N, C-alpha and C positions, 0 to 999 in steps of 0.2 A: 860152279863158282859164281858168287854174286858179283854183279857189276856195280862199280862205284858211280856210274853215270846216272844223274837224276832223271826221273821220267820227264819226258817232254810235255809242255802245256798244250792243251788242245788248241787247234788253230782258231783264231778270232774270226767269228762269223761276220759277214758284211752287215753293216747297219746296227750292230750290237753296241749298247752304251753301258758304261759302268753304273753300278747300283747307286741310289740316293736321289735327292731332289735338286733340281736346278734352282738358281736364285730367283727366277721368274715364278716358279711354282711356290717357293717359300713366301714371296711377296703376295701372291694371290691368296694363299692360305691365311696369311696374316691379316690381309684386308677383310676376308670373309669372317675371321674370328672377331676382329674388332667391330665389324658391323653387327654380328650376333650379340656381342657383349653390350654394345650401345642399345640395341633393341631390347634386350632383357632388362637393362638398367632403366630404360624409359618405361617399360611395362611395370617394373617394381615401383618406380617413382609415382606413376599414375595410380597404381594400386594403393600406395601409402597415402597419397593425397585424397583418394576416394574414401579410404578408411577414416582419415581424419575428418573429412567433411561429413561422413555419415555419423561419426561419434559426436561431432559438434552439433549436428542437426538433432540427434537424439537428446543430447543434454539440453539444448535450447528448448526442445519440445516439452521435456519434463519440467523445466523451469517455468515455461509459459503456463503449463497446466496447473502447476502448484500455485503460482501467483494469481492466476485467474480464479481459482477456488478460494484462496484466502481473501482476496480483495472483494470478490462478489459476496462472500459471507459477511464480511465486515460492513459493507456499504448498503447491501440490500435491506438490512434491518434498521438503517438509520432512522432515528425518530421514535422507535418503539418505546413505549412506556410514558412518553410525554407529549406526543404529537396531538392527541385529542384535546389537550389543554394548550394548544399553540398560542392562543391569544395572550395568555399569561406567560407561558414558558419560553416561546421563541424570542431570543434576543435578551433574555434576562441575565444579569451579571452573576456568574457562579461564585458561590462561597463554599469552601470545603476545607476540612482539617482532618488530620489523622494523628491520633495519640498526642493531641495538643500542638502539633505542628501545622501551621497554615499551609494548605496546598494551593488554594485558589482564593482570590487572585494571587499570583506568584509574587513572592518577595525577592526572588532572584531569577535570572534568565533560565530558560529551558536548556537542558543538556544538548550538546551537538548531536545531530545537525539541525536542531530546532531553535537555535539561539535567536533568530530574527523574528520569531512568532511572539506576539504580544502576550504578556502574562495576564491581561485583563480579558478573560475568556467569557464569552457570552454563549448561552446555550443555543444550539442549532443542530439539526440533523447532519448537516454537512457544510463546511466552510473550506474554500480553496484559497490558500495563500500563494498567489502567483509569484513565481521566480524566487521563492524564499529558500529553496533547497540548493544543494550543490550544483554548480554549473548552470544556474538559472532554471533548475527544475522546480516543480511545484510541490507544495506540502498541503496535505488535506487533514482537516480535523473532522472526525466522525463521532457521533454520540448515539448510543442505543441502549435501552434498558433490556432486561432479560428476566422479568419477574415471572412470566408464564401465567399471569392472572389478567383480569380485565384491564383494559387500557384507559378507562375513564378516570379522570382526576376526581378526588373527593374534596368536598368543601370543608375547610376548617371552620368549626362552629364559632360564632362570634364570642369574643371575650374569653376564649378557652386557652389561649396560648400562654404558657409559662416558660421559664428558662429550661425546663426538662420535659415538657409534654404539650400535646395538643389533643383536642377532641375532634373526631370526625364522625359522620353518620354511622359507619359500620367498619369493623376491622376483620370481617370474615375473609379467610384465606391468608391473612398476614401471619408472620412468624418472627421469632427472635432473630436478630442480626440482619433483618431486611434493611436495605438502603432505600430511603425515600427522599423525594424532592419537595421541599416546601417553597412555594413561589407566590409572589404578590407584586403587582405592578407598582413601581416606585420603590420597592424594597429589594428586589432581586431574588435570587434563588439560593436556598441553603440545602446542602446535602446533609441529611441526618441519618442516624442508625437507630433501629428499634432495640430496646433492651432485651436481653435473653435471660432466662427462658420466657417465652411468650407464645401463645397460640391464640389467634384472633377468634372472635365469636361474638358473644353478647356485649362485651365491653366496648365502649366508644373511645377509651383512653389509649392514646399512643404515647408511651413513655420512652424517652431516648436513653441510649446506653451503648457502650462499646467504643471502639477506636474512632468511629466517625461522628460520634455525638459531641456537640459543643453548644454551649448556650450563647456564645458570642464569637463571630468570625469577622475579622477586619471591620469592626465597628457595627456590624449588623447583629441584632439581638433576636433570638427566637421568640421571646415574649413580646416583641414589637409587631408581630404579624396579627392581622385583624381577621374579621369575618370575610374579607374579600380574598383571602389566601386560599390556595389549593394544595393538596398533597397528592403526589403521583408516585407510583411504585416503580423503582428502578431495577431491583434484583436483590441479591443476597451476597454478603461479603464472603461467605464460605460455600455457597452453592451456585446458583445462576448469577454469575457476576455481570454487572453492566459493563459496557465498553464506552469509554471516553478517552479517545486516543488520537495522537498525531501520527501520520504516516508520511515519510519523505525520504529522499535520497541523500546519502552521505558520501564520504570519500571512498575511493577504491571500488565504486560500483555496488555498494551495499545499500539495500533498502531497509530502513529502520522504522520501528514504531516506538511510541512512548505512551505509557499509561498515565493519564493526568491524575487519576485517583490513587495511584501507587498501591494497588490492591495486593501486590506482592511485597510491599514495603520498600521497594527500591526506586530511587529517583534517577533512573538511567534509561538511555535508549537501548532497545533490544533489536538485534539484527533479525530481519525477516527472510531475506534472500540475497544472494550475490549475483553478479553478472548483469546488473541493470545500469545502462549508460545514460538513460534519460527517463523522466517521469513527468507527464503533463496531464492536465485535466480540463474539461469544459463543463459548463452548466447547460443542461437541457431545460428550457423554461416554457411555461404556459403564458402566452401573451394576451389571451382573451378570456381567461377565467372559465374555460370549459373543462379543465382537468386533463387536457391533452398537451403533449409536447409540440410546440410550434417552431422553436428556434433554438440554435446553439449560440452561446455567448462565451467570450473569454473572461476568466476571472480578473483580467487586467482592465476590462472595459469599465467606463464610468458607470457608477451605480452598482457594480458587481465586485468591486474590490473587497478584500477581507475587512479592511477598515470601515468601509461604508456599510457592509452587511452587519457589522458588529458595533454600530454607533448607538444602539439602544432606541432608535426612533421607531415610530409606528410604521413608517414607510419601509424601513429595513425589515421589520418583522413580517409585513405583508409580502415583501419580495422573497423572503426565505420560503414562504409557502408555495410560491410559484415554481420552485425548482422540482421538476418532474423526474429528472434523471441526471446522471453524471456519466460523461464519457472519458475513459482513461486511455492514454496512449503511452506505451513503454517501449523503449529501445533496449533490447536484450543483447548482450555481448558475450561471445566466447573468448576466454582469456588466452587461448592458444594463438601464438603468433606465427603466421604463415610466411613462406619465403617471398611470395608475391602479393600484389594487391588483390583482395578478395571482396572488398566492400566499396560502394560508391562514396564519393566525396561528401554527399549530403543525403540524409534520410528524412522524408517528410511524413509527419504525423497528421492524421485527419485529412488525408489527401482528397477524400470524396466530398468534403465540405467546402463552403466558400473560402476564398483566399484569406479573408480577414481573420479566420480562426485557425488557420493551419500553422504548424510549427515545424521548422526545419532544423534538424540536428546536424551540424557540420562535423565532419570527422577529420582528424589530423592524418598525416601520412602514416604515422605509426598505427593509428586506429584502423586505417583502411586495410591493414594486414591482419586484422581480426574479423571474424565473421559476425555480422549483426543481423538482428531479426526484429521486426516491428510486431508488437502485440497491442491490439486495441479491443476494448470491450465497452459496452453500454449497459449500465446498471440502473434499473428504475428505482426511484425513491417511493416505494409503495405506500408508506405512511402519509406522505404529502399527497399522493394521488387520491387516497381514500378521503382525506380531509377536504380536498378541493372539490370532490364530487358530492 
């Protein structure tokens, strides 16, 4: 017969505790867990910061490489096509029109960010307009032909100039739609275009035609040029196009260019690159006429301002020939905003040069949370170097 008495529990052994964790053990485990979580969080934050820094560095390097290539290509060829005739061409007032619209001298201001640049443009391989860009940055004007032919200027035969043509000793290598520069001291320079179809050869006659042909521009007449005038090849409107452009910094860190000849038909500034916080330039000059760079000068120094180099004087013309190189300094900026300060309060351009030509770009507290990088390059003015020697 079954018993209704429940089985007795085993006797409790001495020192035995009930199952589970004590409050002390829970607190210790919680503390260890929090420490591990904090450590993992720190590792992840550092990894994320490292990843952002690496991405920023890569982007900045790519931007620097691109800008270095574009600016070097534009400036290294400065003076091509007209430097051999520098005694007539350097400093001459440019006259140009397109489809009946006067381009130079400008009848209205240049588009932003070039509004402070004078519309009275005189021909030179390179002119630096100090402080004319956004935030006190510089604007440069660079001119270069691209004809791919001999660089010597041709003499206009005496008494040959008419409203639509001139005679020169030879037209070998010329073709229709070529852009040419007719220049004479006291008259200035006229950009003209050769009529198409045309293939140079035995004829000496250069007949104008096309969008850039004009008998009169701003009161200067083509038939007014004498036997003292010269004709230089600049390039072709549809092929090897010349470069006559402004380059400068606008708002929101964008570097712009503007084609003074409007070869694409547009009177507008074109963006070149983003992420540029400052753009500065210096002249490298030859002080003893030996064809070698001796000194660096600021474009704000007396005698080297854009206004003085473009005043049309013989002294300004001779000074333009002494420019052996240009040194560019750019402050590049990554637009990512970090949680903490990652840039110094000020960045100095041209730090290896004398204090008189250095430039310091001060950064606001917000800008200091963006990563910045300095890019500097020295570009020789090879056409001036060849003429000086």
